[in-house]
NUVEXKOL-831839 format. One record per residue: residue number from 1; residue in three letters; x, y, z of N, C-alpha, C in turn. Coordinates in steps of 0.2 Angstrom, whole numbers. Example, Ala and Ser with C-alpha at 12.3 -4.5 7.8 and 13.67 -1.06 7.14 Angstrom:
<atoms>
i 1&aa ALA&nx 66&ny -28&nz 39&cax 62&cay -22&caz 39&cx 66&cy -16&cz 39
i 2&aa SER&nx 64&ny -11&nz 35&cax 68&cay -5&caz 36&cx 64&cy 0&cz 39
</atoms>
This chain:
<atoms>
i 1&aa MET&nx -13&ny 35&nz -6&cax -6&cay 33&caz -4&cx -4&cy 36&cz 3
i 2&aa PRO&nx -2&ny 31&nz 7&cax 0&cay 33&caz 14&cx 8&cy 35&cz 13
i 3&aa VAL&nx 10&ny 41&nz 16&cax 17&cay 43&caz 16&cx 20&cy 44&cz 23
i 4&aa PHE&nx 26&ny 43&nz 23&cax 30&cay 44&caz 30&cx 37&cy 45&cz 28
i 5&aa ASN&nx 39&ny 51&nz 29&cax 46&cay 53&caz 28&cx 49&cy 51&cz 21
i 6&aa GLU&nx 46&ny 53&nz 16&cax 47&cay 51&caz 9&cx 50&cy 57&cz 5
i 7&aa SER&nx 53&ny 62&nz 9&cax 54&cay 69&caz 5&cx 59&cy 68&cz 0
i 8&aa SER&nx 64&ny 63&nz 0&cax 69&cay 63&caz -5&cx 67&cy 58&cz -11
i 9&aa GLY&nx 61&ny 55&nz -11&cax 59&cay 51&caz -16&cx 52&cy 52&cz -19
i 10&aa ILE&nx 48&ny 56&nz -15&cax 41&cay 56&caz -17&cx 39&cy 60&cz -23
i 11&aa LYS&nx 44&ny 65&nz -25&cax 43&cay 69&caz -31&cx 44&cy 64&cz -37
i 12&aa GLU&nx 49&ny 61&nz -37&cax 51&cay 56&caz -43&cx 45&cy 51&cz -44
i 13&aa PHE&nx 42&ny 48&nz -38&cax 37&cay 43&caz -39&cx 31&cy 46&cz -42
i 14&aa LEU&nx 28&ny 52&nz -39&cax 22&cay 55&caz -41&cx 22&cy 57&cz -48
i 15&aa LEU&nx 28&ny 60&nz -50&cax 29&cay 62&caz -57&cx 29&cy 56&cz -62
i 16&aa GLU&nx 32&ny 51&nz -60&cax 32&cay 45&caz -64&cx 25&cy 42&cz -65
i 17&aa ILE&nx 21&ny 42&nz -60&cax 14&cay 39&caz -60&cx 10&cy 44&cz -64
i 18&aa TYR&nx 11&ny 50&nz -63&cax 7&cay 55&caz -67&cx 8&cy 54&cz -75
i 19&aa ALA&nx 14&ny 53&nz -76&cax 16&cay 53&caz -83&cx 13&cy 46&cz -87
i 20&aa GLU&nx 13&ny 41&nz -83&cax 11&cay 35&caz -85&cx 3&cy 35&cz -86
i 21&aa PHE&nx 0&ny 39&nz -82&cax -8&cay 39&caz -83&cx -10&cy 46&cz -86
i 22&aa GLU&nx -6&ny 48&nz -91&cax -8&cay 54&caz -94&cx -14&cy 54&cz -98
i 23&aa SER&nx -16&ny 48&nz -100&cax -22&cay 47&caz -104&cx -28&cy 46&cz -100
i 24&aa HIS&nx -27&ny 46&nz -94&cax -32&cay 44&caz -89&cx -34&cy 50&cz -85
i 25&aa ASP&nx -40&ny 51&nz -82&cax -42&cay 56&caz -77&cx -40&cy 54&cz -70
i 26&aa VAL&nx -34&ny 56&nz -68&cax -31&cay 53&caz -62&cx -30&cy 59&cz -57
i 27&aa TYR&nx -31&ny 57&nz -50&cax -30&cay 61&caz -45&cx -27&cy 58&cz -39
i 28&aa PHE&nx -23&ny 61&nz -36&cax -19&cay 58&caz -30&cx -22&cy 60&cz -23
i 29&aa PHE&nx -23&ny 55&nz -19&cax -25&cay 56&caz -12&cx -20&cy 54&cz -7
i 30&aa LEU&nx -17&ny 59&nz -4&cax -11&cay 57&caz 0&cx -12&cy 58&cz 8
i 31&aa ILE&nx -11&ny 53&nz 12&cax -11&cay 54&caz 19&cx -4&cy 54&cz 22
i 32&aa ASP&nx -2&ny 59&nz 25&cax 5&cay 60&caz 28&cx 4&cy 58&cz 35
i 33&aa ASP&nx 8&ny 53&nz 37&cax 7&cay 50&caz 44&cx 12&cy 54&cz 49
i 34&aa PHE&nx 11&ny 60&nz 49&cax 15&cay 65&caz 53&cx 22&cy 64&cz 52
i 35&aa SER&nx 24&ny 65&nz 46&cax 31&cay 65&caz 44&cx 36&cy 70&cz 48
i 36&aa THR&nx 42&ny 68&nz 49&cax 46&cay 73&caz 53&cx 51&cy 76&cz 48
i 37&aa ASP&nx 51&ny 75&nz 42&cax 56&cay 78&caz 37&cx 52&cy 83&cz 33
i 38&aa SER&nx 54&ny 84&nz 27&cax 51&cay 89&caz 23&cx 46&cy 86&cz 18
i 39&aa THR&nx 43&ny 81&nz 20&cax 38&cay 78&caz 15&cx 33&cy 82&cz 14
i 40&aa GLN&nx 30&ny 86&nz 19&cax 24&cay 90&caz 18&cx 26&cy 96&cz 13
i 41&aa ASP&nx 32&ny 99&nz 13&cax 34&cay 104&caz 9&cx 35&cy 102&cz 2
i 42&aa GLU&nx 37&ny 95&nz 1&cax 38&cay 93&caz -6&cx 31&cy 92&cz -9
i 43&aa ILE&nx 27&ny 89&nz -5&cax 20&cay 88&caz -8&cx 16&cy 94&cz -10
i 44&aa GLN&nx 17&ny 99&nz -5&cax 14&cay 105&caz -6&cx 16&cy 109&cz -13
i 45&aa GLU&nx 23&ny 108&nz -14&cax 26&cay 111&caz -20&cx 23&cy 107&cz -26
i 46&aa LEU&nx 23&ny 100&nz -26&cax 20&cay 96&caz -31&cx 13&cy 98&cz -33
i 47&aa SER&nx 9&ny 100&nz -28&cax 2&cay 101&caz -28&cx 1&cy 107&cz -33
i 48&aa ARG&nx 6&ny 111&nz -34&cax 5&cay 117&caz -38&cx 4&cy 115&cz -46
i 49&aa PHE&nx 6&ny 109&nz -48&cax 6&cay 107&caz -54&cx 3&cy 100&cz -55
i 50&aa LEU&nx 2&ny 96&nz -50&cax -1&cay 90&caz -50&cx -8&cy 90&cz -46
i 51&aa PRO&nx -13&ny 86&nz -48&cax -19&cay 85&caz -45&cx -19&cy 81&cz -38
i 52&aa ILE&nx -17&ny 85&nz -33&cax -16&cay 81&caz -27&cx -20&cy 84&cz -21
i 53&aa SER&nx -23&ny 79&nz -18&cax -27&cay 81&caz -11&cx -23&cy 78&cz -6
i 54&aa TYR&nx -21&ny 82&nz -1&cax -17&cay 80&caz 4&cx -19&cy 81&cz 11
i 55&aa ARG&nx -19&ny 76&nz 16&cax -20&cay 77&caz 23&cx -15&cy 75&cz 27
i 56&aa ARG&nx -14&ny 78&nz 33&cax -8&cay 76&caz 37&cx -11&cy 73&cz 44
i 57&aa ASN&nx -9&ny 68&nz 46&cax -12&cay 65&caz 53&cx -10&cy 70&cz 58
i 58&aa GLU&nx -14&ny 70&nz 63&cax -12&cay 75&caz 69&cx -7&cy 72&cz 73
i 59&aa ARG&nx -5&ny 65&nz 72&cax 0&cay 62&caz 76&cx 2&cy 56&cz 72
i 60&aa ASN&nx 7&ny 53&nz 73&cax 9&cay 47&caz 70&cx 5&cy 41&cz 72
i 61&aa LEU&nx 1&ny 38&nz 67&cax -4&cay 33&caz 68&cx -1&cy 26&cz 66
i 62&aa GLY&nx 4&ny 26&nz 62&cax 6&cay 20&caz 59&cx 4&cy 18&cz 52
i 63&aa HIS&nx 7&ny 14&nz 49&cax 6&cay 13&caz 42&cx -1&cy 10&cz 40
i 64&aa GLY&nx -4&ny 5&nz 45&cax -10&cay 2&caz 44&cx -16&cy 7&cz 44
i 65&aa PRO&nx -17&ny 11&nz 49&cax -22&cay 16&caz 50&cx -21&cy 21&cz 45
i 66&aa SER&nx -15&ny 23&nz 43&cax -14&cay 28&caz 37&cx -17&cy 26&cz 31
i 67&aa THR&nx -15&ny 19&nz 29&cax -18&cay 16&caz 23&cx -25&cy 16&cz 23
i 68&aa ILE&nx -29&ny 15&nz 28&cax -36&cay 15&caz 29&cx -39&cy 22&cz 27
i 69&aa ARG&nx -35&ny 27&nz 31&cax -37&cay 34&caz 30&cx -37&cy 36&cz 22
i 70&aa ALA&nx -31&ny 34&nz 19&cax -30&cay 35&caz 12&cx -36&cy 32&cz 8
i 71&aa LEU&nx -37&ny 26&nz 9&cax -43&cay 23&caz 5&cx -49&cy 26&cz 6
i 72&aa GLN&nx -51&ny 28&nz 12&cax -57&cay 32&caz 14&cx -57&cy 39&cz 10
i 73&aa PHE&nx -51&ny 42&nz 10&cax -51&cay 48&caz 7&cx -52&cy 48&cz 0
i 74&aa ALA&nx -50&ny 43&nz -3&cax -51&cay 42&caz -11&cx -58&cy 41&cz -12
i 75&aa LEU&nx -61&ny 36&nz -8&cax -68&cay 35&caz -8&cx -73&cy 41&cz -8
i 76&aa SER&nx -71&ny 45&nz -3&cax -75&cay 51&caz -2&cx -75&cy 56&cz -8
i 77&aa SER&nx -71&ny 55&nz -13&cax -70&cay 59&caz -18&cx -75&cy 57&cz -24
i 78&aa GLY&nx -78&ny 51&nz -23&cax -82&cay 49&caz -28&cx -79&cy 45&cz -34
i 79&aa CYS&nx -73&ny 44&nz -34&cax -69&cay 41&caz -39&cx -72&cy 34&cz -41
i 80&aa GLU&nx -72&ny 32&nz -47&cax -75&cay 26&caz -49&cx -70&cy 20&cz -48
i 81&aa PHE&nx -63&ny 21&nz -49&cax -58&cay 16&caz -47&cx -53&cy 19&cz -43
i 82&aa ILE&nx -50&ny 15&nz -38&cax -45&cay 17&caz -34&cx -39&cy 13&cz -34
i 83&aa LEU&nx -33&ny 16&nz -35&cax -27&cay 12&caz -35&cx -23&cy 14&cz -29
i 84&aa ALA&nx -21&ny 9&nz -25&cax -18&cay 10&caz -19&cx -11&cy 8&cz -19
i 85&aa VAL&nx -6&ny 12&nz -17&cax 1&cay 10&caz -17&cx 4&cy 14&cz -11
i 86&aa ASP&nx 10&ny 11&nz -8&cax 13&cay 15&caz -3&cx 18&cy 21&cz -6
i 87&aa GLY&nx 19&ny 25&nz -2&cax 23&cay 31&caz -4&cx 30&cy 30&cz -5
i 88&aa ASP&nx 33&ny 24&nz -4&cax 40&cay 24&caz -4&cx 43&cy 22&cz -11
i 89&aa GLY&nx 38&ny 22&nz -16&cax 40&cay 21&caz -23&cx 44&cy 15&cz -24
i 90&aa GLN&nx 42&ny 9&nz -21&cax 45&cay 3&caz -23&cx 42&cy -1&cz -29
i 91&aa PHE&nx 38&ny 2&nz -33&cax 35&cay 0&caz -39&cx 36&cy 4&cz -45
i 92&aa HIS&nx 36&ny 2&nz -51&cax 37&cay 6&caz -57&cx 30&cy 8&cz -59
i 93&aa GLY&nx 30&ny 15&nz -61&cax 24&cay 18&caz -63&cx 21&cy 14&cz -69
i 94&aa THR&nx 25&ny 11&nz -73&cax 22&cay 7&caz -79&cx 18&cy 1&cz -76
i 95&aa ASP&nx 20&ny -2&nz -71&cax 16&cay -8&caz -68&cx 10&cy -6&cz -65
i 96&aa LEU&nx 10&ny 0&nz -62&cax 3&cay 3&caz -59&cx -2&cy 4&cz -64
i 97&aa ARG&nx 0&ny 7&nz -70&cax -4&cay 8&caz -76&cx -6&cy 1&cz -79
i 98&aa LEU&nx -2&ny -4&nz -79&cax -4&cay -10&caz -82&cx -9&cy -14&cz -78
i 99&aa LEU&nx -8&ny -13&nz -71&cax -13&cay -17&caz -67&cx -20&cy -13&cz -67
i 100&aa ALA&nx -20&ny -7&nz -67&cax -26&cay -3&caz -68&cx -30&cy -5&cz -74
i 101&aa GLU&nx -26&ny -5&nz -80&cax -29&cay -6&caz -86&cx -31&cy -13&cz -87
i 102&aa LEU&nx -28&ny -18&nz -84&cax -30&cay -25&caz -84&cx -36&cy -26&cz -80
i 103&aa CYS&nx -37&ny -23&nz -74&cax -43&cay -23&caz -70&cx -49&cy -20&cz -74
i 104&aa ILE&nx -48&ny -14&nz -76&cax -53&cay -11&caz -80&cx -56&cy -15&cz -86
i 105&aa GLY&nx -51&ny -17&nz -90&cax -53&cay -21&caz -96&cx -56&cy -27&cz -94
i 106&aa ASN&nx -54&ny -31&nz -89&cax -57&cay -37&caz -87&cx -63&cy -36&cz -82
i 107&aa LYS&nx -65&ny -30&nz -80&cax -70&cay -28&caz -76&cx -69&cy -32&cz -69
i 108&aa SER&nx -63&ny -32&nz -67&cax -62&cay -35&caz -60&cx -64&cy -31&cz -54
i 109&aa ASP&nx -66&ny -34&nz -49&cax -67&cay -30&caz -43&cx -61&cy -28&cz -39
i 110&aa ILE&nx -56&ny -32&nz -39&cax -50&cay -30&caz -36&cx -44&cy -33&cz -40
i 111&aa GLY&nx -38&ny -29&nz -40&cax -32&cay -31&caz -43&cx -26&cy -31&cz -38
i 112&aa LEU&nx -22&ny -36&nz -39&cax -16&cay -37&caz -34&cx -10&cy -37&cz -38
i 113&aa GLY&nx -5&ny -32&nz -36&cax 2&cay -33&caz -39&cx 6&cy -38&cz -35
i 114&aa ILE&nx 7&ny -43&nz -38&cax 11&cay -49&caz -35&cx 18&cy -47&cz -35
i 115&aa ARG&nx 22&ny -46&nz -30&cax 28&cay -43&caz -30&cx 33&cy -49&cz -32
i 116&aa VAL&nx 38&ny -47&nz -36&cax 43&cay -52&caz -38&cx 49&cy -49&cz -35
i 117&aa ARG&nx 52&ny -52&nz -30&cax 57&cay -49&caz -26&cx 64&cy -52&cz -27
i 118&aa SER&nx 69&ny -48&nz -26&cax 76&cay -50&caz -27&cx 80&cy -47&cz -22
i 119&aa ASN&nx 85&ny -51&nz -20&cax 90&cay -49&caz -14&cx 86&cy -46&cz -8
i 120&aa GLU&nx 81&ny -50&nz -6&cax 77&cay -48&caz 0&cx 80&cy -51&cz 6
i 121&aa LYS&nx 80&ny -48&nz 11&cax 83&cay -51&caz 18&cx 79&cy -57&cz 20
i 122&aa VAL&nx 83&ny -61&nz 23&cax 80&cay -67&caz 26&cx 74&cy -66&cz 30
i 123&aa TYR&nx 74&ny -61&nz 35&cax 68&cay -60&caz 39&cx 62&cy -57&cz 36
i 124&aa ARG&nx 64&ny -54&nz 30&cax 58&cay -51&caz 26&cx 55&cy -57&cz 22
i 125&aa LYS&nx 59&ny -62&nz 20&cax 56&cay -68&caz 17&cx 52&cy -72&cz 22
i 126&aa MET&nx 54&ny -72&nz 28&cax 50&cay -76&caz 33&cx 44&cy -73&cz 34
i 127&aa THR&nx 44&ny -66&nz 35&cax 38&cay -62&caz 36&cx 33&cy -63&cz 31
i 128&aa SER&nx 35&ny -63&nz 25&cax 31&cay -64&caz 19&cx 28&cy -71&cz 19
i 129&aa TRP&nx 32&ny -76&nz 21&cax 29&cay -83&caz 21&cx 24&cy -84&cz 26
i 130&aa VAL&nx 25&ny -80&nz 32&cax 20&cay -81&caz 38&cx 14&cy -78&cz 36
i 131&aa THR&nx 14&ny -72&nz 32&cax 8&cay -68&caz 31&cx 4&cy -73&cz 25
i 132&aa ARG&nx 7&ny -75&nz 20&cax 4&cay -80&caz 15&cx 1&cy -86&cz 19
i 133&aa THR&nx 4&ny -89&nz 24&cax 2&cay -95&caz 27&cx -4&cy -93&cz 31
i 134&aa ILE&nx -4&ny -88&nz 35&cax -10&cay -87&caz 39&cx -16&cy -85&cz 35
i 135&aa VAL&nx -15&ny -81&nz 30&cax -21&cay -79&caz 25&cx -23&cy -85&cz 21
i 136&aa SER&nx -19&ny -89&nz 19&cax -21&cay -96&caz 15&cx -25&cy -100&cz 20
i 137&aa MET&nx -23&ny -101&nz 26&cax -26&cay -105&caz 31&cx -33&cy -102&cz 32
i 138&aa LYS&nx -34&ny -96&nz 33&cax -40&cay -93&caz 34&cx -45&cy -93&cz 28
i 139&aa THR&nx -42&ny -93&nz 22&cax -47&cay -93&caz 16&cx -47&cy -100&cz 13
i 140&aa LYS&nx -43&ny -104&nz 15&cax -43&cay -111&caz 12&cx -41&cy -111&cz 5
i 141&aa SER&nx -37&ny -106&nz 3&cax -35&cay -105&caz -4&cx -28&cy -103&cz -5
i 142&aa LYS&nx -25&ny -104&nz -10&cax -18&cay -102&caz -11&cx -17&cy -94&cz -12
i 143&aa THR&nx -13&ny -91&nz -8&cax -12&cay -84&caz -8&cx -4&cy -82&cz -10
i 144&aa SER&nx -3&ny -79&nz -15&cax 3&cay -78&caz -18&cx 7&cy -72&cz -14
i 145&aa ASP&nx 3&ny -66&nz -13&cax 6&cay -61&caz -9&cx 1&cy -57&cz -5
i 146&aa ALA&nx 0&ny -60&nz 1&cax -6&cay -58&caz 5&cx -5&cy -50&cz 7
i 147&aa ASN&nx 1&ny -48&nz 7&cax 2&cay -41&caz 10&cx 4&cy -36&cz 5
i 148&aa THR&nx 3&ny -37&nz -1&cax 5&cay -32&caz -6&cx 2&cy -26&cz -5
i 149&aa PRO&nx 6&ny -20&nz -5&cax 2&cay -13&caz -5&cx 0&cy -11&cz -11
i 150&aa LEU&nx 1&ny -14&nz -17&cax -1&cay -12&caz -23&cx -7&cy -15&cz -25
i 151&aa ARG&nx -13&ny -12&nz -25&cax -20&cay -15&caz -26&cx -24&cy -10&cz -30
i 152&aa PHE&nx -28&ny -13&nz -34&cax -33&cay -9&caz -38&cx -40&cy -11&cz -35
i 153&aa TYR&nx -45&ny -6&nz -34&cax -51&cay -7&caz -32&cx -57&cy -4&cz -36
i 154&aa ALA&nx -62&ny -8&nz -38&cax -68&cay -4&caz -41&cx -71&cy -1&cz -35
i 155&aa ARG&nx -75&ny 4&nz -35&cax -77&cay 8&caz -30&cx -82&cy 4&cz -25
i 156&aa ALA&nx -87&ny 1&nz -28&cax -92&cay -3&caz -24&cx -88&cy -9&cz -20
i 157&aa SER&nx -83&ny -12&nz -23&cax -79&cay -17&caz -20&cx -75&cy -14&cz -14
i 158&aa LEU&nx -72&ny -9&nz -15&cax -68&cay -6&caz -9&cx -73&cy -4&cz -3
i 159&aa GLN&nx -79&ny -1&nz -5&cax -84&cay 1&caz 0&cx -86&cy -6&cz 4
i 160&aa ALA&nx -87&ny -11&nz 1&cax -88&cay -17&caz 4&cx -83&cy -20&cz 8
i 161&aa LEU&nx -77&ny -19&nz 6&cax -71&cay -22&caz 9&cx -69&cy -18&cz 16
i 162&aa LEU&nx -71&ny -11&nz 16&cax -69&cay -7&caz 21&cx -75&cy -7&cz 26
i 163&aa ALA&nx -81&ny -10&nz 25&cax -87&cay -9&caz 29&cx -85&cy -11&cz 36
i 164&aa ASP&nx -82&ny -16&nz 37&cax -81&cay -19&caz 44&cx -74&cy -18&cz 47
i 165&aa LEU&nx -70&ny -14&nz 43&cax -63&cay -14&caz 45&cx -62&cy -8&cz 50
i 166&aa LYS&nx -59&ny -10&nz 56&cax -58&cay -5&caz 61&cx -52&cy 0&cz 59
i 167&aa SER&nx -53&ny 6&nz 61&cax -49&cay 11&caz 59&cx -42&cy 11&cz 62
i 168&aa ASP&nx -41&ny 7&nz 67&cax -35&cay 6&caz 70&cx -31&cy 0&cz 68
i 169&aa ASN&nx -34&ny -4&nz 63&cax -31&cay -10&caz 61&cx -24&cy -9&cz 58
i 170&aa PRO&nx -19&ny -12&nz 61&cax -12&cay -11&caz 59&cx -10&cy -15&cz 53
i 171&aa ILE&nx -14&ny -20&nz 51&cax -12&cay -24&caz 45&cx -19&cy -25&cz 40
i 172&aa PRO&nx -21&ny -19&nz 38&cax -27&cay -19&caz 34&cx -27&cy -24&cz 28
i 173&aa ASN&nx -21&ny -24&nz 24&cax -21&cay -28&caz 18&cx -22&cy -35&cz 19
i 174&aa LEU&nx -20&ny -38&nz 25&cax -21&cay -45&caz 27&cx -28&cy -46&cz 28
i 175&aa TYR&nx -32&ny -42&nz 31&cax -39&cay -42&caz 32&cx -43&cy -42&cz 26
i 176&aa ILE&nx -40&ny -37&nz 21&cax -44&cay -36&caz 15&cx -42&cy -43&cz 11
i 177&aa SER&nx -36&ny -46&nz 11&cax -35&cay -52&caz 7&cx -40&cy -58&cz 9
i 178&aa VAL&nx -42&ny -58&nz 16&cax -47&cay -63&caz 18&cx -54&cy -61&cz 16
i 179&aa ARG&nx -55&ny -55&nz 17&cax -62&cay -52&caz 15&cx -64&cy -53&cz 8
i 180&aa GLN&nx -59&ny -52&nz 3&cax -60&cay -52&caz -4&cx -63&cy -59&cz -6
i 181&aa HIS&nx -60&ny -64&nz -2&cax -62&cay -71&caz -4&cx -69&cy -72&cz -1
i 182&aa GLU&nx -70&ny -70&nz 5&cax -77&cay -70&caz 8&cx -82&cy -67&cz 4
i 183&aa LEU&nx -81&ny -62&nz 1&cax -86&cay -58&caz -4&cx -86&cy -61&cz -11
i 184&aa ASP&nx -81&ny -66&nz -12&cax -81&cay -69&caz -19&cx -80&cy -64&cz -24
i 185&aa LEU&nx -76&ny -59&nz -23&cax -74&cay -54&caz -28&cx -70&cy -57&cz -34
i 186&aa LYS&nx -71&ny -54&nz -40&cax -67&cay -56&caz -46&cx -60&cy -52&cz -45
i 187&aa ILE&nx -55&ny -57&nz -45&cax -48&cay -54&caz -43&cx -44&cy -55&cz -49
i 188&aa ALA&nx -40&ny -50&nz -51&cax -35&cay -50&caz -56&cx -28&cy -49&cz -53
i 189&aa THR&nx -23&ny -53&nz -56&cax -16&cay -52&caz -53&cx -11&cy -50&cz -58
i 190&aa LEU&nx -6&ny -47&nz -56&cax -1&cay -45&caz -61&cx 6&cy -46&cz -57
i 191&aa LYS&nx 11&ny -49&nz -60&cax 17&cay -50&caz -57&cx 21&cy -43&cz -58
i 192&aa VAL&nx 24&ny -40&nz -53&cax 27&cay -34&caz -54&cx 34&cy -34&cz -50
i 193&aa GLU&nx 39&ny -30&nz -53&cax 45&cay -30&caz -49&cx 44&cy -25&cz -43
i 194&aa PHE&nx 47&ny -28&nz -37&cax 48&cay -24&caz -31&cx 55&cy -21&cz -30
i 195&aa ARG&nx 55&ny -15&nz -32&cax 62&cay -12&caz -33&cx 64&cy -9&cz -26
i 196&aa PRO&nx 70&ny -7&nz -25&cax 72&cay -3&caz -19&cx 68&cy 3&cz -18
i 197&aa ARG&nx 68&ny 5&nz -12&cax 64&cay 11&caz -10&cx 68&cy 17&cz -13
i 198&aa ARG&nx 64&ny 22&nz -16&cax 67&cay 28&caz -19&cx 69&cy 33&cz -14
i 199&aa GLY&nx 74&ny 37&nz -16&cax 76&cay 42&caz -11&cx 84&cy 41&cz -9
i 200&aa GLU&nx 86&ny 45&nz -5&cax 93&cay 44&caz -3&cx 95&cy 38&cz 1
i 201&aa ASP&nx 90&ny 35&nz 5&cax 91&cay 29&caz 9&cx 86&cy 24&cz 7
i 202&aa SER&nx 89&ny 18&nz 5&cax 84&cay 13&caz 2&cx 81&cy 9&cz 8
i 203&aa GLN&nx 83&ny 10&nz 14&cax 79&cay 7&caz 20&cx 73&cy 10&cz 22
i 204&aa SER&nx 68&ny 6&nz 24&cax 62&cay 9&caz 26&cx 62&cy 14&cz 31
i 205&aa THR&nx 58&ny 19&nz 31&cax 58&cay 24&caz 36&cx 53&cy 22&cz 42
i 206&aa SER&nx 49&ny 17&nz 40&cax 44&cay 15&caz 45&cx 47&cy 11&cz 51
i 207&aa TRP&nx 52&ny 7&nz 49&cax 55&cay 2&caz 54&cx 62&cy 4&cz 56
i 208&aa GLY&nx 65&ny 9&nz 54&cax 72&cay 11&caz 56&cx 77&cy 7&cz 52
i 209&aa LYS&nx 83&ny 8&nz 53&cax 88&cay 5&caz 49&cx 91&cy -1&cz 53
i 210&aa SER&nx 90&ny -7&nz 49&cax 93&cay -13&caz 51&cx 100&cy -14&cz 50
i 211&aa ILE&nx 103&ny -18&nz 55&cax 110&cay -19&caz 54&cx 111&cy -26&cz 51
i 212&aa LEU&nx 115&ny -26&nz 46&cax 116&cay -32&caz 42&cx 110&cy -35&cz 40
i 213&aa SER&nx 108&ny -41&nz 42&cax 102&cay -44&caz 39&cx 97&cy -45&cz 45
i 214&aa PHE&nx 98&ny -42&nz 50&cax 93&cay -43&caz 56&cx 88&cy -37&cz 57
i 215&aa PRO&nx 82&ny -39&nz 59&cax 76&cay -34&caz 59&cx 78&cy -29&cz 65
i 216&aa THR&nx 75&ny -24&nz 64&cax 75&cay -19&caz 70&cx 70&cy -20&cz 75
i 217&aa LYS&nx 72&ny -17&nz 81&cax 67&cay -18&caz 87&cx 60&cy -16&cz 85
i 218&aa ARG&nx 60&ny -10&nz 81&cax 53&cay -7&caz 79&cx 49&cy -12&cz 75
i 219&aa PHE&nx 53&ny -15&nz 70&cax 50&cay -20&caz 66&cx 47&cy -26&cz 70
i 220&aa LEU&nx 51&ny -29&nz 74&cax 49&cay -35&caz 78&cx 43&cy -33&cz 83
i 221&aa LYS&nx 43&ny -27&nz 86&cax 38&cay -24&caz 90&cx 31&cy -24&cz 86
i 222&aa PHE&nx 32&ny -22&nz 79&cax 26&cay -21&caz 75&cx 23&cy -28&cz 73
i 223&aa CYS&nx 28&ny -33&nz 72&cax 26&cay -40&caz 70&cx 22&cy -43&cz 76
i 224&aa PHE&nx 25&ny -42&nz 82&cax 21&cay -45&caz 88&cx 15&cy -41&cz 89
i 225&aa LYS&nx 14&ny -35&nz 89&cax 8&cay -31&caz 89&cx 3&cy -34&cz 84
i 226&aa SER&nx 5&ny -35&nz 78&cax 1&cay -37&caz 73&cx -2&cy -44&cz 74
i 227&aa MET&nx 2&ny -48&nz 76&cax 0&cay -55&caz 78&cx -5&cy -55&cz 83
i 228&aa GLN&nx -4&ny -51&nz 88&cax -9&cay -51&caz 94&cx -16&cy -48&cz 91
i 229&aa TYR&nx -15&ny -43&nz 87&cax -22&cay -40&caz 84&cx -25&cy -46&cz 80
i 230&aa TRP&nx -21&ny -50&nz 76&cax -24&cay -55&caz 71&cx -28&cy -60&cz 76
i 231&aa ILE&nx -25&ny -62&nz 81&cax -27&cay -67&caz 85&cx -34&cy -65&cz 89
i 232&aa LYS&nx -34&ny -59&nz 91&cax -39&cay -56&caz 95&cx -45&cy -54&cz 90
i 233&aa ASN&nx -44&ny -53&nz 84&cax -49&cay -50&caz 79&cx -50&cy -55&cz 74
</atoms>
């Protein structure tokens, strides 16, 4: 789990996940992308009674590199299965458990939480359409949610998916969406509700606060940088 400035919502999210997985042997691996709020304090307090391993980036690297670090962190532990999700708590703990149990029961290599969205801003819908389109064109197959952050991995499959992934990749989930088809992995999908971000502010901490229905400059800059990366790599 990559986290960034999630101090007001991270406790609720982790406790909900832990409660859902009480019958499983579960461990949390968190990468803090140099948060500037009290996220670190909240996690350290939680680690007193939850099985948490926590690392903090030495500087802000961005969501993509932090996601890769979190996946590698989990792999280094020897876990048999890895469930990846962002720290903003936009999924229900029940859906995380259902996806994991579906994949384990079906012996899937990878599982995808396909987001069912409501009241999403137009520019977000456009961004989702673009990501689906470019991945579908690359894989020559239909892609329902190319950039979902809710993903299940069997250990060997994740190792194969990360083998050629550069550590500075700003959009690793898109590359993984392509690579999983190239490797012909067995994929399971589950439709899940994409709920508002947890905490005091429902707007993303990564992209800043948007005005009305317009994207922030930070978000636009990220999209431009990501498209450049996609074209070059």
